FIMAR-257278 format. One line per field, with one value per residue (C-alpha): residue in one letter; x, y, z. Coordinates in Angstrom, 3 decimals, padded with zeros to 6 digits. Layout:
N
drenmar: (a / ...) $
u: (X / ...) $
v: (Y / ...) $
w: (Z / ...) $
This chain:
484
drenmar: (m / v / s / r / t / i / p / v / d / t / f / d / l / v / i / f / g / g / t / g / d / l / a / r / r / k / i / l / p / g / l / y / r / r / f / v / a / g / q / m / p / e / d / a / r / i / i / g / a / a / r / s / d / l / d / d / a / g / f / r / d / m / v / g / d / a / i / a / e / f / m / p / g / q / s / k / t / d / k / t / v / k / q / f / l / s / r / l / h / y / t / a / i / d / a / r / g / e / a / g / w / s / n / l / a / k / l / v / r / k / d / v / v / s / a / f / y / f / s / v / g / p / g / l / f / g / d / l / a / s / r / l / q / k / h / g / i / a / q / e / n / a / r / i / v / v / e / k / p / f / g / r / d / l / a / s / a / k / e / l / n / g / a / l / a / a / s / f / e / e / h / q / i / y / r / i / d / h / y / l / g / k / e / t / v / q / n / l / m / a / v / r / f / a / n / v / l / f / e / p / l / w / n / a / q / y / i / d / h / v / q / i / t / v / a / e / t / v / g / v / g / g / r / g / g / y / y / d / k / s / g / a / m / r / d / m / v / q / n / h / l / m / q / l / l / c / l / t / a / m / e / p / p / a / r / f / e / p / d / a / v / r / d / e / k / l / k / v / i / r / a / l / d / p / v / e / a / d / d / i / v / r / g / q / y / v / a / d / e / n / g / p / s / y / v / e / d / a / e / n / q / d / s / l / t / e / s / y / i / a / m / k / v / k / l / s / n / w / r / w / n / g / t / p / f / y / l / r / t / g / k / r / l / k / a / r / m / s / e / i / v / v / h / f / k / e / t / p / h / s / i / f / d / e / d / a / g / s / h / a / n / v / l / s / i / r / l / q / p / d / e / g / i / d / l / r / v / t / i / k / e / p / g / p / g / g / m / r / l / v / d / v / p / l / d / m / t / f / a / d / a / l / g / p / e / a / e / d / i / p / d / a / y / e / r / l / i / m / d / v / i / r / g / n / q / t / l / f / m / r / g / d / e / v / e / a / a / w / a / w / t / d / p / i / i / a / a / w / k / a / r / g / d / r / p / k / p / y / e / p / g / t / t / g / p / e / d / a / l / m / m / m / h / r / e / h / r / r / w / r / e / i / k / a) $
u: (-010.157 / -007.028 / -004.914 / -003.306 / 000.331 / 000.763 / 004.334 / 005.538 / 007.648 / 011.421 / 012.731 / 015.871 / 015.169 / 017.784 / 017.469 / 019.166 / 019.865 / 020.118 / 022.114 / 019.710 / 017.200 / 014.033 / 015.683 / 016.920 / 013.725 / 011.064 / 012.190 / 014.718 / 012.861 / 009.619 / 011.237 / 012.504 / 008.956 / 007.793 / 010.709 / 009.583 / 006.056 / 007.172 / 006.279 / 009.767 / 010.953 / 014.168 / 016.021 / 014.848 / 017.676 / 018.022 / 020.714 / 021.726 / 023.296 / 024.719 / 027.791 / 028.982 / 032.117 / 030.723 / 030.942 / 028.214 / 029.385 / 029.293 / 025.942 / 024.585 / 025.833 / 024.122 / 020.796 / 021.179 / 021.612 / 018.536 / 016.265 / 017.382 / 016.843 / 013.431 / 011.779 / 012.623 / 009.335 / 008.741 / 009.562 / 012.914 / 015.454 / 019.184 / 018.478 / 015.786 / 017.964 / 021.001 / 018.943 / 017.524 / 020.793 / 022.279 / 020.007 / 021.493 / 024.164 / 025.696 / 027.526 / 028.799 / 027.468 / 027.638 / 024.194 / 025.557 / 028.767 / 029.811 / 031.333 / 029.610 / 027.087 / 029.081 / 029.058 / 025.296 / 024.648 / 026.465 / 024.312 / 020.857 / 019.574 / 017.873 / 015.305 / 013.483 / 011.345 / 013.545 / 012.523 / 014.493 / 013.536 / 014.659 / 014.978 / 016.969 / 016.121 / 013.886 / 016.934 / 018.550 / 015.510 / 016.274 / 019.883 / 019.137 / 016.488 / 018.597 / 021.626 / 019.634 / 018.726 / 022.026 / 023.836 / 021.189 / 020.222 / 016.437 / 014.702 / 011.079 / 009.665 / 011.492 / 009.670 / 010.956 / 009.650 / 009.769 / 009.167 / 007.449 / 007.840 / 006.821 / 007.784 / 006.930 / 004.564 / 002.921 / 005.963 / 008.416 / 006.127 / 005.902 / 009.530 / 009.996 / 007.301 / 009.107 / 012.556 / 011.119 / 009.124 / 012.153 / 013.416 / 010.435 / 006.902 / 003.918 / 003.124 / 006.649 / 006.650 / 005.381 / 004.989 / 004.616 / 002.411 / 002.713 / -000.820 / -002.392 / -000.810 / -002.511 / -004.986 / -007.764 / -007.453 / -008.021 / -010.860 / -012.398 / -012.935 / -014.196 / -016.742 / -018.020 / -017.999 / -018.591 / -021.528 / -024.943 / -025.536 / -023.272 / -022.929 / -026.647 / -026.081 / -022.711 / -023.819 / -024.834 / -028.447 / -027.503 / -024.009 / -023.662 / -019.858 / -016.601 / -013.552 / -010.157 / -007.378 / -003.794 / -002.364 / 001.303 / 002.870 / 006.352 / 007.689 / 009.923 / 013.227 / 015.992 / 014.268 / 013.517 / 015.467 / 013.542 / 010.083 / 010.389 / 010.539 / 007.540 / 004.988 / 002.005 / 000.187 / 002.938 / 004.142 / 000.785 / -002.290 / -001.262 / -000.465 / -001.553 / -004.736 / -005.597 / -005.336 / -007.716 / -010.067 / -010.129 / -010.820 / -013.524 / -015.168 / -014.761 / -017.352 / -017.204 / -014.805 / -016.024 / -013.554 / -010.966 / -008.051 / -005.237 / -006.316 / -010.007 / -009.484 / -007.146 / -009.414 / -012.056 / -009.507 / -008.440 / -012.107 / -012.317 / -009.335 / -010.515 / -013.989 / -012.438 / -013.494 / -011.040 / -010.727 / -011.855 / -009.594 / -012.036 / -012.058 / -008.306 / -006.600 / -002.786 / -000.794 / 002.614 / 003.444 / 004.910 / 007.514 / 006.740 / 008.432 / 008.798 / 010.426 / 011.289 / 008.843 / 008.441 / 010.610 / 013.281 / 013.162 / 013.194 / 015.959 / 014.091 / 012.452 / 010.556 / 009.131 / 005.667 / 005.558 / 002.650 / 003.135 / -000.664 / -003.497 / -007.236 / -009.425 / -012.945 / -013.040 / -015.971 / -016.611 / -018.519 / -020.368 / -023.646 / -022.684 / -021.183 / -022.656 / -023.396 / -021.455 / -018.181 / -014.959 / -012.839 / -009.124 / -006.722 / -003.184 / -000.426 / 002.685 / 002.948 / -000.839 / -002.493 / -002.050 / -000.926 / -003.897 / -005.113 / -008.830 / -011.569 / -014.920 / -018.171 / -020.798 / -024.396 / -027.452 / -029.896 / -033.175 / -035.579 / -038.146 / -037.809 / -040.903 / -039.300 / -039.868 / -037.350 / -035.825 / -034.647 / -032.226 / -030.843 / -028.703 / -026.913 / -024.774 / -020.965 / -018.643 / -014.956 / -012.107 / -008.983 / -005.639 / -003.500 / -003.064 / -005.115 / -006.312 / -010.026 / -013.512 / -016.547 / -020.039 / -021.867 / -025.612 / -028.445 / -030.191 / -032.447 / -030.554 / -031.265 / -033.544 / -036.953 / -038.106 / -039.172 / -037.422 / -033.954 / -031.648 / -027.893 / -025.134 / -022.973 / -020.124 / -020.085 / -016.364 / -014.089 / -010.514 / -008.302 / -006.330 / -009.461 / -011.294 / -008.257 / -006.557 / -002.955 / -003.286 / -003.389 / 000.279 / 000.839 / -000.894 / 001.746 / 003.012 / 002.105 / 005.595 / 005.638 / 002.313 / 003.367 / 006.714 / 005.096 / 002.517 / 005.524 / 006.884 / 003.351 / 003.086 / -000.108 / -000.259 / -003.742 / -002.401 / 000.184 / -000.261 / -000.374 / 001.520 / -001.682 / -002.998 / 000.019 / -000.072 / -003.876 / -003.235 / -000.536 / -002.896 / -005.332 / -002.796 / -000.763 / -003.344 / -004.186 / -000.395 / 000.051 / -003.013 / -001.906 / 001.587 / 000.239 / -001.872 / 001.336 / -000.811 / 000.978 / 000.141 / -001.739 / 000.174 / -000.958 / 000.110 / 001.775 / -000.399 / -003.664 / -005.836 / -004.403 / -005.254 / -008.510 / -009.391 / -009.904 / -012.417 / -014.217 / -014.161 / -016.263 / -018.469 / -019.531 / -021.218 / -022.676 / -020.282 / -017.314 / -014.096 / -013.740 / -011.718 / -008.010 / -007.283 / -004.771) $
v: (-024.379 / -024.818 / -021.650 / -021.489 / -020.151 / -018.844 / -018.460 / -015.187 / -014.503 / -014.663 / -011.532 / -009.680 / -007.848 / -005.418 / -004.210 / -000.821 / -000.942 / -004.623 / -004.886 / -002.557 / -003.204 / -003.370 / -005.757 / -007.993 / -007.973 / -008.034 / -008.094 / -010.964 / -013.350 / -012.614 / -013.633 / -016.755 / -017.762 / -017.039 / -019.234 / -022.088 / -021.718 / -022.306 / -018.724 / -017.793 / -019.380 / -021.351 / -018.643 / -015.611 / -013.633 / -011.209 / -008.722 / -006.771 / -003.304 / -001.187 / 000.687 / -002.271 / -003.857 / -007.460 / -010.226 / -012.659 / -015.064 / -012.467 / -011.140 / -014.720 / -015.403 / -012.122 / -013.121 / -016.672 / -015.180 / -012.830 / -015.758 / -017.654 / -014.474 / -013.261 / -016.575 / -018.447 / -020.466 / -021.169 / -024.280 / -024.189 / -026.678 / -026.274 / -027.507 / -024.944 / -022.046 / -023.157 / -023.187 / -019.812 / -018.211 / -019.532 / -017.071 / -014.081 / -011.823 / -008.617 / -005.510 / -002.606 / 000.713 / 004.508 / 005.872 / 009.413 / 008.510 / 006.276 / 003.434 / 000.002 / 000.966 / -000.854 / -004.055 / -003.694 / -003.182 / -006.449 / -008.366 / -007.193 / -009.115 / -007.236 / -010.022 / -010.506 / -008.415 / -006.073 / -004.376 / -002.132 / -001.719 / 001.671 / 000.465 / 003.589 / 007.173 / 009.273 / 011.701 / 009.090 / 008.301 / 010.729 / 009.800 / 006.146 / 006.650 / 008.794 / 006.572 / 003.556 / 005.356 / 006.961 / 003.474 / 001.830 / -000.628 / 000.234 / -001.220 / -000.483 / -003.321 / -001.974 / -001.066 / 000.831 / 000.352 / 003.221 / 003.250 / 005.961 / 008.634 / 010.087 / 013.640 / 015.468 / 017.947 / 018.828 / 020.718 / 017.929 / 015.280 / 017.278 / 017.437 / 013.768 / 012.736 / 014.983 / 013.513 / 010.073 / 011.185 / 012.542 / 008.935 / 006.775 / 006.773 / 006.630 / 003.147 / 002.031 / 003.589 / 001.481 / 003.456 / 000.742 / 000.997 / -002.389 / -002.036 / -002.354 / -005.809 / -007.252 / -009.902 / -008.333 / -005.006 / -006.807 / -008.669 / -005.483 / -004.894 / -008.501 / -007.987 / -004.734 / -005.539 / -009.286 / -009.512 / -008.086 / -008.151 / -005.193 / -002.699 / -001.527 / -000.573 / 000.977 / 004.535 / 007.437 / 006.162 / 002.918 / 003.567 / 005.756 / 006.125 / 004.259 / 003.985 / 003.224 / 002.436 / 001.605 / 001.092 / 000.354 / -000.631 / 000.338 / 003.870 / 005.807 / 004.762 / 004.328 / 006.468 / 009.432 / 011.874 / 010.952 / 010.673 / 014.083 / 015.743 / 013.583 / 012.733 / 010.565 / 012.765 / 012.429 / 009.019 / 007.265 / 009.287 / 010.878 / 007.307 / 004.260 / 005.478 / 007.531 / 004.534 / 002.431 / 005.373 / 005.370 / 001.680 / 001.939 / 004.957 / 004.694 / 004.113 / 000.790 / 001.027 / -000.043 / -002.770 / -004.273 / -002.665 / -000.522 / 002.986 / 002.291 / 001.594 / 004.364 / 006.848 / 006.142 / 006.518 / 009.785 / 011.017 / 010.201 / 012.300 / 015.120 / 014.923 / 015.267 / 018.433 / 020.574 / 019.391 / 021.765 / 022.268 / 020.775 / 017.480 / 016.787 / 015.479 / 015.160 / 013.435 / 012.517 / 009.652 / 010.163 / 008.069 / 005.004 / 002.097 / 000.462 / 003.214 / 006.707 / 009.574 / 010.659 / 013.836 / 011.635 / 009.257 / 012.080 / 013.773 / 016.995 / 018.403 / 021.105 / 018.864 / 019.585 / 016.559 / 014.069 / 010.347 / 010.023 / 011.532 / 011.063 / 013.083 / 013.262 / 013.463 / 014.174 / 013.565 / 015.920 / 013.501 / 011.834 / 008.577 / 009.571 / 013.062 / 013.171 / 009.900 / 010.752 / 008.718 / 008.570 / 007.960 / 007.153 / 006.053 / 006.230 / 004.811 / 002.945 / 002.252 / -000.620 / -003.239 / -003.581 / -003.515 / -002.387 / -002.475 / -000.796 / -000.807 / -000.012 / 000.885 / 000.490 / 002.561 / 001.088 / -000.044 / 002.847 / 001.144 / -001.427 / -003.787 / -005.078 / -003.599 / -001.216 / -004.217 / -005.532 / -002.684 / -000.932 / -002.890 / -002.064 / -004.257 / -003.757 / -005.058 / -005.365 / -005.876 / -006.882 / -006.137 / -007.123 / -009.244 / -012.323 / -011.018 / -011.648 / -010.280 / -010.485 / -009.078 / -008.606 / -009.433 / -009.313 / -012.514 / -013.691 / -014.716 / -018.419 / -019.553 / -018.757 / -015.425 / -013.297 / -011.736 / -010.668 / -009.506 / -010.189 / -009.218 / -012.061 / -012.219 / -014.097 / -014.563 / -015.410 / -015.435 / -016.491 / -018.820 / -020.711 / -020.503 / -021.687 / -023.939 / -024.811 / -022.882 / -019.577 / -020.049 / -019.825 / -016.612 / -014.277 / -011.386 / -007.988 / -007.365 / -010.791 / -010.091 / -006.505 / -007.519 / -010.379 / -007.742 / -005.603 / -008.499 / -009.049 / -005.364 / -004.897 / -001.405 / -001.827 / -001.936 / 000.920 / 004.562 / 006.817 / 010.135 / 012.335 / 010.342 / 011.182 / 014.769 / 015.014 / 013.489 / 016.150 / 018.982 / 017.974 / 017.257 / 020.356 / 022.929 / 020.794 / 020.735 / 024.405 / 025.350 / 023.598 / 025.003 / 028.527 / 028.019 / 026.568 / 023.551 / 021.308 / 017.645 / 016.203 / 013.868 / 010.222 / 007.282 / 004.310 / 001.204 / 003.174 / 004.182 / 007.694 / 011.137 / 011.576 / 014.419 / 011.719 / 010.104 / 013.410 / 014.080 / 010.972 / 011.383 / 014.841 / 013.155 / 010.215 / 007.793 / 005.738 / 004.464 / 000.718 / -000.914 / -001.473 / -005.004 / -007.708) $
w: (-004.347 / -006.517 / -007.212 / -010.646 / -011.123 / -014.705 / -015.806 / -017.226 / -020.205 / -020.042 / -018.515 / -017.270 / -013.994 / -012.930 / -009.251 / -008.790 / -004.972 / -004.988 / -001.798 / 000.016 / 002.824 / 000.530 / -001.973 / 000.869 / 002.909 / 000.173 / -003.454 / -003.598 / -001.168 / -003.034 / -006.397 / -004.870 / -003.883 / -007.443 / -008.577 / -006.296 / -007.454 / -010.996 / -012.304 / -013.342 / -016.578 / -016.653 / -018.529 / -016.469 / -014.914 / -011.977 / -012.019 / -008.860 / -009.387 / -006.487 / -005.447 / -003.297 / -004.780 / -005.141 / -007.773 / -008.742 / -005.956 / -003.313 / -004.287 / -004.344 / -000.929 / 000.348 / -001.273 / 000.267 / 003.651 / 003.038 / 002.074 / 005.245 / 007.355 / 006.007 / 005.105 / 008.415 / 008.513 / 004.928 / 002.998 / 001.213 / 000.161 / -000.480 / -003.897 / -004.764 / -003.205 / -005.221 / -008.468 / -007.838 / -006.887 / -010.185 / -011.934 / -010.164 / -011.472 / -010.170 / -011.522 / -009.357 / -010.810 / -010.259 / -010.583 / -011.235 / -013.226 / -015.969 / -014.001 / -014.607 / -017.288 / -019.970 / -017.934 / -017.380 / -021.147 / -021.794 / -019.228 / -020.248 / -023.297 / -026.044 / -027.159 / -023.824 / -021.487 / -019.503 / -016.230 / -013.994 / -010.339 / -008.804 / -005.252 / -004.421 / -003.256 / -005.570 / -006.112 / -008.323 / -010.420 / -013.160 / -013.249 / -013.563 / -016.270 / -018.359 / -018.264 / -019.316 / -022.476 / -022.972 / -022.919 / -025.035 / -022.251 / -022.112 / -025.245 / -026.462 / -024.136 / -021.145 / -017.867 / -014.945 / -011.420 / -008.960 / -005.142 / -003.024 / -002.180 / -005.415 / -004.500 / -001.181 / -002.676 / -006.009 / -007.376 / -006.634 / -007.942 / -011.124 / -011.279 / -010.664 / -013.318 / -015.702 / -015.078 / -015.851 / -018.850 / -020.386 / -020.934 / -020.626 / -021.858 / -019.323 / -020.276 / -019.271 / -015.747 / -012.846 / -009.609 / -006.982 / -003.938 / -002.142 / -000.660 / -003.943 / -004.424 / -001.212 / -001.991 / -000.015 / -001.773 / -005.079 / -003.484 / -002.634 / -006.500 / -006.851 / -004.013 / -005.499 / -009.183 / -009.301 / -006.843 / -007.478 / -003.763 / -002.942 / -005.823 / -005.777 / -002.177 / -002.605 / -002.253 / -000.002 / 000.147 / 002.101 / 003.364 / 006.552 / 006.512 / 005.702 / 007.969 / 006.700 / 009.173 / 008.971 / 012.485 / 013.307 / 016.673 / 015.699 / 016.073 / 013.766 / 015.468 / 013.047 / 010.390 / 012.426 / 010.416 / 007.208 / 008.803 / 010.490 / 007.163 / 005.948 / 008.681 / 008.567 / 005.977 / 003.396 / 004.303 / 004.517 / 003.581 / 000.343 / -001.004 / 000.730 / 002.277 / -000.807 / -003.005 / -000.635 / -000.616 / -004.416 / -004.754 / -002.247 / -003.681 / -007.492 / -010.088 / -011.891 / -014.823 / -018.197 / -018.367 / -015.900 / -017.790 / -016.470 / -017.820 / -017.289 / -013.625 / -013.200 / -014.917 / -012.224 / -009.341 / -010.657 / -010.719 / -006.987 / -006.161 / -008.055 / -006.346 / -002.842 / -000.980 / 000.948 / 004.543 / 007.406 / 010.351 / 012.732 / 010.688 / 011.218 / 014.315 / 014.430 / 017.141 / 018.397 / 020.641 / 024.043 / 025.854 / 027.909 / 029.464 / 026.089 / 024.149 / 023.684 / 022.419 / 018.910 / 019.350 / 020.861 / 017.831 / 015.459 / 017.589 / 017.283 / 020.557 / 018.792 / 016.008 / 014.994 / 012.617 / 013.214 / 013.871 / 013.819 / 011.795 / 011.617 / 009.316 / 007.763 / 004.080 / 001.864 / -001.822 / -003.981 / -006.299 / -006.874 / -005.464 / -002.140 / -001.346 / 002.401 / 003.218 / 005.149 / 004.819 / 007.975 / 007.455 / 010.294 / 010.558 / 013.284 / 014.918 / 018.126 / 018.372 / 020.223 / 017.483 / 013.854 / 011.639 / 008.341 / 007.251 / 005.372 / 007.070 / 005.410 / 007.927 / 006.341 / 007.519 / 009.756 / 008.368 / 007.570 / 009.897 / 012.530 / 013.019 / 016.189 / 019.682 / 021.328 / 023.356 / 020.022 / 019.779 / 016.729 / 014.355 / 011.067 / 008.750 / 008.639 / 005.849 / 006.920 / 004.521 / 006.511 / 004.890 / 007.673 / 009.720 / 008.668 / 005.323 / 004.826 / 004.698 / 007.048 / 006.899 / 010.055 / 009.771 / 012.231 / 013.249 / 016.153 / 019.223 / 019.760 / 022.576 / 024.075 / 025.342 / 022.470 / 019.543 / 020.708 / 017.924 / 017.739 / 015.201 / 014.019 / 011.419 / 008.125 / 008.170 / 005.215 / 006.563 / 003.749 / 006.000 / 007.014 / 003.775 / 001.688 / 004.020 / 003.138 / -000.125 / 001.870 / 002.562 / -001.304 / -001.718 / -003.239 / -001.110 / -002.536 / -003.966 / -005.558 / -007.360 / -008.368 / -009.850 / -011.875 / -013.162 / -014.213 / -016.268 / -017.837 / -018.728 / -016.492 / -014.871 / -013.160 / -009.826 / -010.338 / -009.993 / -013.081 / -013.137 / -013.118 / -010.090 / -008.115 / -009.034 / -008.307 / -004.805 / -004.082 / -005.356 / -002.670 / 000.109 / -000.221 / 000.892 / 004.079 / 005.160 / 004.277 / 006.392 / 009.681 / 009.174 / 008.791 / 012.063 / 013.729 / 014.879 / 017.383 / 017.284 / 020.298 / 022.541 / 022.857 / 024.806 / 022.973 / 022.996 / 022.671 / 019.697 / 019.447 / 020.770 / 022.520 / 020.044 / 017.370 / 019.505 / 020.012 / 016.311 / 015.797 / 018.871 / 017.630 / 014.858 / 016.893 / 015.530 / 016.982 / 015.588 / 015.045 / 017.786 / 016.816 / 017.634 / 016.322) $
């Protein structure tokens, strides 16, 4: 299998917050990988813009250090790093003032694709957007990229969308969610819509339930102040898990085009039922020998913010009526793991005797680690002694299936930034999607605040609170094991 790298058009990419953590960890090393892969044209340019008082040389030194730090095991040479750094420029800028904007206007070319990555807090989005227009920097072909959080409730999301819409059209706004750039997430669409094997079975008649898990081993130390105002519901469920749910549950779009795909995702969000109190479990990790408790990390002993949430979600439409979706995410859990697991129903009638046991097919889509897909099927256990059934996986781990080429699969940020340059919004959220997700989320948060619900404590290194296990046991189901 040979992967193809398709170059993009010449571009100027301006990274506001170009000296920040996200730019150093993900954006700039990812762009270096795209340069090495031959996807960046010779005359493409990257312009860092931030408050720091740097010149081009200082910015290039910082990016060189970031490539060395965040790409330690990957192939790179002094020659390729030097060539990449020569495409970098920098200008100090004041997002809320006038300093630096005239310099940026001189740097950004008018005859190439221009993209502006807002790698800053959402409070600056409106200021940056308006100044790009005021100073004539953004042309008709300009695109802006904004990072989450896209508001903290419906009102703030509408305000944010309004601030962006005042300066840019919707087709120019790219709301980035890196989960949608993962290879396996896109493969979910390929599995569903390019294989006659699955789509006829992708409904309530054949699927018992679906589990979506995003588990992390780290706590919130270092960002406890921010996280305590957010929590797992706002930080993960409203965006990352919601997008995975949409891709799993949506109807086939008429075409694989941005608005066709996003129209179907929006229908899923609008079909979500309100969630009952008994179908939500919230938790906070406690202290252990490896680290402090959540309330210590958050520096708020009275915090009612959840570091873990598990919930049962139902969709009121023809395809999914009666099939629950279970969402789960948390900090300081047993392992780092993200996956979508589709549990099919058992066969309507077994021709085998009781000793053969009951069996059902399970399709697992692993987002991290070890991206891949496996399908558990039932076969006869080898050997004499009658018909004994056993479940075995048909496994496609990308690293095994693709061999050395798996190392060249672009990181999510790499793919999404290249999609911005191409003008392809398929993997980006639309403004009405964001608002619909908040319209569903807000009443859930308001209800537990009104009740004064306190999150359940759970031990680090486990799968979360016992109450989450009981929520599944009530319906004679069990969570998929969290394992690396």
